[in-house]
C-alpha positions in Angstrom: 31.1 62.0 -10.1 30.2 58.3 -10.2 31.4 56.1 -7.6 33.3 53.0 -8.7 33.8 49.8 -6.5 37.3 48.5 -6.5 37.7 44.9 -5.5 41.1 43.3 -4.8 41.6 39.4 -5.2 44.6 38.9 -3.1 45.8 35.4 -4.1 43.8 32.8 -5.6 44.5 29.1 -5.8 47.9 29.6 -7.5 51.1 28.4 -6.1 54.2 30.7 -5.8 55.5 28.9 -8.8 52.9 30.5 -11.0 52.3 33.7 -9.0 55.4 34.4 -6.8 54.0 37.4 -5.2 50.8 36.0 -3.6 50.2 36.2 0.2 50.0 32.7 1.4 50.1 32.9 5.3 47.3 34.2 7.5 49.5 37.1 8.7 50.5 38.1 5.0 46.8 37.9 3.8 45.6 40.1 6.6 48.4 42.6 6.1 47.8 42.9 2.3 44.1 43.1 2.9 44.4 45.9 5.2 46.9 47.8 2.9 44.7 47.4 -0.1 41.6 48.7 1.6 43.5 51.7 2.7 44.8 52.1 -0.9 41.3 52.2 -2.3 39.7 48.8 -2.4 36.3 48.5 -0.8 35.8 44.7 -1.3 38.4 42.1 -0.6 38.5 38.5 -1.8 40.9 36.0 -0.5 41.7 32.2 -0.6 42.8 31.0 2.9 46.2 29.7 3.6 47.7 28.7 6.9 51.4 29.0 6.7 51.8 28.3 3.0 51.2 25.0 1.3 47.8 24.2 -0.3 44.8 26.5 0.4 42.5 25.7 3.3 38.8 25.7 3.5 38.7 25.5 7.2 36.2 28.1 8.4 38.4 28.9 11.4 41.3 29.9 9.2 38.9 32.1 7.1 37.6 33.7 10.3 41.0 34.6 11.4 41.7 36.3 8.1 38.3 38.2 8.0 38.4 39.2 11.5 42.2 40.3 11.3 41.3 42.6 8.4 38.2 43.9 9.8 39.9 44.6 13.2 41.8 47.4 11.4 39.5 48.5 8.6 35.8 48.1 7.9 35.7 46.3 4.6 33.8 43.3 3.3 36.1 40.2 3.0 34.7 37.1 1.2 36.1 33.6 0.7 36.4 31.1 -2.1 35.0 27.6 -2.5 36.5 24.2 -3.4 36.8 23.4 -7.1 34.0 20.9 -6.9 33.4 17.3 -7.7 33.3 14.5 -5.2 31.6 16.6 -2.5 28.0 17.2 -1.6 26.7 20.8 -1.8 26.6 20.9 2.0 30.2 19.8 2.3 31.3 22.2 -0.3 29.6 25.2 1.4 30.1 24.1 5.0 32.7 27.0 5.7 30.4 29.5 4.0 27.6 28.5 6.2 29.8 28.5 9.4 31.0 32.0 8.5 27.6 33.4 7.7 26.3 32.0 11.0 28.8 34.1 12.7 27.9 37.2 10.8 31.2 37.5 8.9 30.0 37.6 5.3 28.5 40.2 3.2 29.4 38.3 -0.1 30.2 34.7 -0.9 31.3 32.9 -4.0 28.3 31.1 -5.7 29.3 30.7 -9.3 26.4 29.7 -11.6 28.1 27.3 -14.0 31.2 25.0 -14.7 34.2 25.7 -16.8 37.4 24.0 -18.1 40.6 26.0 -17.5 42.0 25.1 -20.9 45.1 27.2 -21.5 45.5 29.1 -24.8 49.0 27.5 -25.0 47.9 24.0 -24.0 50.0 21.9 -21.6 50.4 18.1 -21.6 48.4 17.8 -18.5 44.6 18.0 -19.0 43.1 21.2 -17.6 41.1 21.1 -14.4 37.4 21.6 -14.4 35.8 24.1 -12.0 32.6 22.1 -11.4 29.5 23.9 -10.2 26.5 21.6 -10.5 22.9 23.1 -10.3 22.6 21.4 -7.0 25.7 23.3 -5.7 24.4 26.6 -7.1 21.0 26.2 -5.6 22.5 25.3 -2.2 24.8 28.3 -2.2 21.9 30.6 -3.1 19.7 29.1 -0.4 22.5 30.1 2.0 22.6 33.6 0.5 18.8 33.9 1.0 18.9 32.6 4.5 21.8 34.7 5.8 21.3 37.9 3.6 24.6 38.0 1.9 25.1 38.8 -1.8 26.1 36.1 -4.2 29.5 36.9 -5.8 29.1 35.5 -9.4 32.1 34.9 -11.6 30.8 34.9 -15.2 33.1 32.8 -17.2 30.7 32.4 -20.0 27.6 34.5 -21.1 25.3 31.5 -20.1 26.3 31.9 -16.6 24.5 35.3 -16.4 21.2 33.7 -17.6 21.4 30.8 -15.3 22.5 32.9 -12.3 19.7 35.4 -12.8 17.0 32.8 -13.0 18.4 30.8 -10.0 18.8 33.8 -7.8 15.2 35.0 -8.3 14.0 31.5 -7.7 16.0 31.4 -4.4 14.9 34.9 -3.3 18.5 35.9 -2.8 19.8 39.4 -2.6 21.1 40.8 -5.8 24.2 39.1 -7.1 27.3 41.0 -8.2 28.2 39.9 -11.7 31.9 39.7 -12.3 32.6 39.4 -16.1 35.7 37.0 -16.3 38.1 37.9 -19.1 41.4 36.0 -19.9 44.5 36.2 -22.1 45.8 32.9 -20.6 42.7 30.6 -20.6 40.3 29.8 -23.3 37.0 30.6 -21.5 34.8 33.5 -22.3 36.3 36.7 -23.9 39.5 38.5 -24.1 39.6 41.9 -22.4 38.1 44.0 -25.2 35.4 46.5 -25.3 33.3 44.5 -27.6 33.2 41.7 -25.3 32.2 44.0 -22.3 29.4 45.4 -24.4 28.2 41.9 -25.1 28.2 40.9 -21.4 26.4 44.2 -20.6 23.7 43.8 -23.2 22.9 40.3 -21.9 22.9 41.4 -18.3 20.4 44.1 -19.2 18.1 41.4 -20.6 18.4 39.0 -17.7 18.9 41.2 -14.6 18.4 44.8 -15.4 20.0 47.2 -12.9 22.3 44.5 -11.3 25.8 45.7 -10.6 28.8 44.3 -12.7 32.5 44.5 -12.7 35.4 43.5 -14.9 37.6 40.7 -13.6 39.3 37.6 -14.9 42.1 35.1 -14.5 45.5 35.4 -16.2 44.5 38.7 -17.5 45.6 42.4 -17.6 42.3 44.3 -17.3 43.9 47.7 -17.0 43.1 48.6 -20.6 39.5 47.9 -20.0 39.1 50.0 -16.9 38.1 53.2 -18.6 35.5 51.4 -20.7 34.1 49.8 -17.6 33.8 53.1 -15.7 32.2 54.8 -18.8 29.6 52.0 -19.1 28.6 52.1 -15.2 30.7 49.1 -14.2 33.1 48.4 -11.4 36.7 47.0 -11.3 38.5 44.0 -9.8 42.3 43.7 -9.7 44.8 41.6 -7.7 47.4 38.8 -8.0 44.5 36.2 -8.3 43.5 37.8 -11.6 46.8 39.1 -13.0 48.9 37.5 -15.6 51.1 34.8 -14.1 54.5 36.2 -12.9 53.1 39.6 -12.3 55.8 41.8 -10.8 53.4 44.3 -9.2 52.0 43.7 -5.8 48.4 43.8 -4.7 48.7 47.4 -3.3 50.4 48.6 -6.5 47.6 47.0 -8.6 44.9 48.7 -6.4 46.8 52.1 -6.6 46.9 51.8 -10.4 43.2 51.0 -10.5 42.4 54.1 -8.5 44.4 56.3 -10.8 42.7 54.9 -14.0 39.3 55.1 -12.4 39.9 58.8 -11.7 41.3 59.3 -15.2 38.2 57.8 -16.7 36.1 60.4 -14.6 35.1 58.1 -11.7 36.0 58.2 -8.1 36.8 55.1 -6.0 33.9 54.3 -3.8 34.5 53.8 0.0 32.9 51.0 1.8 29.9 53.0 3.1 29.2 54.2 -0.4 29.4 50.8 -1.9 26.9 49.5 0.7 24.5 52.4 0.3 24.6 51.9 -3.5 23.7 48.3 -3.1 20.9 49.0 -0.8 19.5 51.6 -3.2 19.9 49.2 -6.1 17.9 46.6 -4.3 15.1 49.0 -3.4 15.0 50.0 -7.1 14.8 46.3 -8.1 11.9 45.8 -5.6 14.0 43.7 -3.2 14.2 44.1 0.6 17.7 45.0 1.7 18.9 43.3 4.9 20.5 46.4 6.4 23.5 48.1 4.9 26.0 45.3 5.8 26.4 41.8 7.2 
């Protein structure tokens, strides 16, 4: 039975006005990360908050979250990065470098392209731009190569796969995880449909044959695509960062639902040891040199 990785994205940059159920204190993020790992998630992604309010990129806040979760369950926990613009690459990835120096990262966000978050129902306010210059991407990948963590790619547009594969090889980074980003709220990329997943997979096979991929997104319900992802050799991300705004289910319920759907599709949720072992085996098959089986 094929092992399927389930990642949970706990909160994202959304306020409670858009996503009321997000955990936005250190204690709540830690508690939900632990509960989701115990429910079947083998990777945890979190944005840092310290008592509500705007998100934080203080490495110390992230360290408290990562160490708090890992004190109870052995699971990779990886952070986000600022939206970009007005910062040098070194400033933007300063918290990533600090966490990696302390051995706290197995993955980190290094998204290989920029995207406008235009909504399908436009608002009067211009959409923000998630800006990832090539200089930013190269710096993030240099940190990945230096510290041995895996780049966590969000593939908002197909060209991100091509650019990400080229730049990762040039940097000598460990194999990225390609997260295909679908949406029913934003106008980037594709809706969550099998034809779109097949297009992503076909391009990935051309650019980075054998690299791991998963379905994910923002403002999207990926449940209907889980069976197709499992059947095609992919993995699954769920959570309140990705879910449609106003989602009434919590993170644990979203993970439990993903577990049930993976099993219904003939897969079995991977535990952390199985996920790490599969990544190491993939790297050996791709001719890379794994840096152990963890951080």
